[in-house]
N, C-alpha and C positions, 0 to 999 in steps of 0.2 A: 252479454246475456241479459235479457230482461226478466226480472222476477215477476211473480203473479201480481204483487201489489203495484209495481210500476206499470204493468200491462193494464190493470184496471184503471189506474189513474190516467193513463194515456187515452183509454177508450172514453172515459168520462169527459176529459178535456176536449177531445175531438168532437164528441156529440154536442157539447156546449158551444163550441165554435160553429158547428153546422147550424144549430138552432139560431144562434145570434146572427149569422150571415143571412139565413132565410128571413128572419124577422126584419133586419135592417135594410137588406139590399134585394130581397126577393130572389136570391140565387145561392147556389152552393159556392163555397170558396174554391179557388184554384189550389193545386197541391202546394205551390209556393206560398200562398196565403196561409194554408194549414201549417206548413213548416214554421213560418214566422210567428203565427199566433199561438202555437202550442209549444214551440221550442223543441220539437221532436224531429228525429231523422226519418227518412223515407221508409225504411223497413218497419219502424215502429208505427208509422201512420198507416201503412198498408195492413198490418196486423190488426190495428184498432178498427179500421174500416171493415175488415172481414168479420171481426167479432161483433160489430154493430149490425152487420148484415145477418149474421147467424142468430142474433137476438131479435131480429125482425124490426129493428128500429130504422134502418135505412135500406134503400135499394138503388140500383143503377143499371143502366143499359149495358149489356154484354159488349165489351170492347170500347165502351164509352169512357171518357176521361172523368176526372173528379167533378167537372161541371155537370155531369149527368146524375150526380147523387141527389136523391130525393128522400125526404123524411117520410116515414110511413104513417105517422100519427099515433102509433102505438106508444103507450106510456112506459118509460123505462122503469125497471124494478129498482127501488132505492134500497139497496142492501144495508147501507149505513143506518138508515132510520129503522128498518126492520130489526136489525141487530140491537140497536140502542133501545128500542121500545120495550124489549124484554129484560133490559138490565138498567132500569132507573129512569133516566130522562126527567121529565117534570115530576114524576112520581117521587123521585128522590127528594126533591125540594119541598113537596107537600107533606111527605110522611116523616121526614127526619129533621 
């Protein structure tokens, strides 16, 4: 069973690999490449891709393989920095 934290980490890792692949090679990675580069199994990758699609960060052709994945250009929400900005960050070092 995948916990929420693991699921978020997988989604972030998959998105990072997708962006790197598009930047370096001008294409989406194959499922095999995603498995190797993320260290995740197929069910976790499928869920991460669905989550990324639900977030509006990726899209693909119905019935298309992983090679049909396209980045939408939408900027992902950085929950870590949003959470951290309210609880210290650089302000901690300047105020204390």
